[in-house]
C-alpha positions in Angstrom: 15.5 -60.0 9.4 17.8 -58.0 11.6 17.8 -60.5 14.4 18.6 -63.3 12.0 21.4 -61.2 10.4 22.9 -60.6 13.8 22.6 -64.3 14.7 24.7 -65.0 11.6 27.3 -62.4 12.8 26.8 -60.4 9.6 27.4 -56.7 9.8 24.9 -54.5 8.0 27.5 -53.6 5.4 28.5 -57.3 4.8 24.9 -58.3 4.5 24.2 -55.5 2.1 27.3 -56.3 0.0 26.0 -59.9 -0.4 22.5 -58.7 -1.1 23.8 -56.0 -3.5 21.7 -53.5 -1.6 22.5 -50.0 -0.3 23.2 -50.2 3.5 21.5 -46.9 4.3 18.3 -48.1 2.6 18.5 -51.5 4.2 19.0 -49.8 7.6 15.6 -48.1 7.1 14.0 -51.4 6.5 15.5 -52.9 9.7 14.3 -49.8 11.7 10.8 -50.1 10.2 11.0 -46.8 8.3 10.6 -48.7 5.1 8.6 -51.9 4.6 10.5 -55.1 3.8 10.8 -56.2 0.1 8.0 -58.2 -1.4 9.8 -59.4 -4.5 10.0 -63.2 -4.3 13.5 -63.3 -5.8 14.8 -60.7 -3.4 13.3 -62.6 -0.5 14.9 -65.9 -1.7 18.2 -64.2 -1.9 17.9 -62.7 1.6 16.8 -66.2 2.9 19.9 -67.8 1.3 22.2 -65.2 2.9 20.6 -65.8 6.3 20.6 -69.6 5.9 16.8 -70.0 5.8 15.9 -73.1 3.9 12.9 -72.7 1.5 9.8 -74.6 2.5 10.5 -75.1 6.2 8.7 -73.5 9.1 11.4 -70.9 9.4 10.9 -70.0 5.7 7.1 -69.7 6.2 7.7 -67.4 9.2 10.2 -65.4 7.2 7.7 -64.8 4.4 4.9 -64.0 6.8 7.0 -61.5 8.6 8.0 -59.8 5.3 4.4 -59.8 4.2 3.0 -58.4 7.5 5.9 -56.0 7.7 4.7 -54.5 4.5 1.2 -54.1 6.0 -0.4 -56.9 4.0 -2.4 -59.9 5.3 -0.8 -63.1 3.9 -2.7 -64.6 0.9 -3.2 -68.0 2.6 -5.2 -66.2 5.3 -7.2 -64.1 2.8 -8.1 -67.2 0.9 -9.7 -69.0 3.9 -13.3 -67.8 4.2 -13.7 -68.8 7.8 -10.6 -66.8 8.8 -11.6 -63.8 6.7 -15.1 -63.9 8.3 -13.5 -63.8 11.8 -11.1 -61.0 11.1 -13.5 -58.2 12.0 -14.0 -59.8 15.4 -10.3 -60.2 15.7 -9.6 -56.6 14.9 -12.3 -55.3 17.2 -11.0 -57.4 20.0 -7.4 -56.3 19.6 -8.4 -52.7 19.1 -10.6 -52.2 22.1 -9.4 -54.7 24.6 -5.7 -55.5 25.0 -5.7 -59.3 25.3 -2.9 -61.2 27.0 -0.5 -63.2 24.8 -2.3 -66.4 25.8 -5.8 -64.9 24.9 -4.4 -63.7 21.6 -3.1 -67.2 20.8 -6.4 -68.8 21.8 -8.2 -66.3 19.5 -5.8 -67.1 16.6 -6.5 -70.8 17.0 -10.3 -70.1 17.1 -10.0 -68.1 13.9 -8.0 -71.0 12.3 -10.8 -73.4 13.3 -13.4 -71.0 12.0 -15.2 -71.0 15.3 
C-alpha cells in the first residue's frame, strides 16, 4: 500500500485525510507494526484512493497482500483441496531449504496444479 501511495504522490497525511484514518496508526501499518485492515469496505476505500479498480489483477493482488499481511492464507487457496494438501510440503521446503525465486515460482505452479 505504501508503494502505491507513493506512486500516486500522496503524502501520508493526505492519504490518511482521504481515508479518515489517523496518520500515526497508518504509519504503523505501512511499517508492518500493525497488520493491514481486513474490512472489505475499508479496503475498497483504500483501493479507490489509490486508483485500484475492483476486479482487475491489481485488485486481486491488493486483496491478497492485505490478507497475507494480516497473517491469513487467502480463502481461495484454503478452498482448493489440492493446494491445501500441498501446503505442508511447501512450508517444509521454504522453512528448511531456501529456494531461489525461480524454484519458489515453480513450486507455486506445482501447488496450483495439485502435483
